Legacy VTK file of the C-alpha trace (Angstrom):
# vtk DataFile Version 3.0
C-alpha trace
ASCII
DATASET POLYDATA
POINTS 68 float
0.000 0.000 0.000
1.379 3.385 -0.899
1.144 6.638 1.065
-2.235 7.403 -0.577
-3.762 4.090 0.668
-3.728 2.690 -2.886
-2.773 -0.902 -3.615
-2.335 -2.754 -6.864
-3.728 -6.246 -7.207
-2.603 -8.544 -9.975
-5.151 -10.982 -11.346
-3.158 -13.541 -13.348
-6.331 -15.237 -14.615
-7.608 -11.933 -16.036
-4.091 -10.824 -17.041
-4.581 -7.362 -15.532
-3.771 -5.136 -12.573
-6.494 -3.503 -10.490
-5.902 -0.173 -8.691
-7.656 -0.321 -5.318
-8.443 3.197 -4.095
-11.430 2.634 -1.786
-12.229 0.024 0.834
-15.439 -1.407 2.259
-14.365 -0.231 5.695
-11.316 0.798 7.697
-10.823 -2.742 9.001
-10.452 -4.143 5.481
-8.030 -1.354 4.553
-5.939 -2.182 7.626
-5.978 -5.931 6.896
-4.848 -5.377 3.315
-2.132 -2.932 4.349
-0.573 -5.598 6.590
-0.210 -8.194 3.823
3.149 -8.629 2.141
3.533 -8.473 -1.632
2.653 -11.691 -3.421
-0.044 -12.846 -1.005
-3.135 -14.432 -2.509
-6.384 -12.747 -1.460
-10.021 -13.103 -2.431
-11.969 -9.858 -2.731
-15.077 -8.566 -4.416
-14.202 -5.515 -6.540
-16.601 -2.761 -7.555
-15.665 -0.047 -10.054
-15.323 3.439 -8.580
-15.428 5.185 -11.941
-16.517 4.144 -15.407
-13.601 5.933 -17.056
-10.552 4.640 -15.210
-9.077 1.520 -13.646
-9.957 2.318 -10.022
-11.823 -0.072 -7.749
-13.321 -0.456 -4.305
-12.284 -3.586 -2.394
-15.046 -5.418 -0.558
-15.106 -8.615 1.419
-16.422 -11.651 -0.456
-20.083 -12.278 0.386
-19.492 -15.286 2.645
-16.225 -14.147 4.241
-15.770 -12.007 7.353
-12.015 -11.482 7.002
-9.405 -11.367 4.284
-7.893 -14.770 3.566
-4.184 -14.670 2.808
LINES 1 69
68 0 1 2 3 4 5 6 7 8 9 10 11 12 13 14 15 16 17 18 19 20 21 22 23 24 25 26 27 28 29 30 31 32 33 34 35 36 37 38 39 40 41 42 43 44 45 46 47 48 49 50 51 52 53 54 55 56 57 58 59 60 61 62 63 64 65 66 67
């Protein structure tokens, strides 16, 4: 996570990088900020804008915490 609370997530199956700029809540932001690079996580992503590659990270429907 950079100084602007932005993280980049690589999705090898989609062959793309997602820019995460918003978070479901402060707890999720904190959990993601503690993960080291290369960790596998499962998140639900929602677009923040229709014109750029920026996303909001949300917990998967059935999960209560980030799985690393």
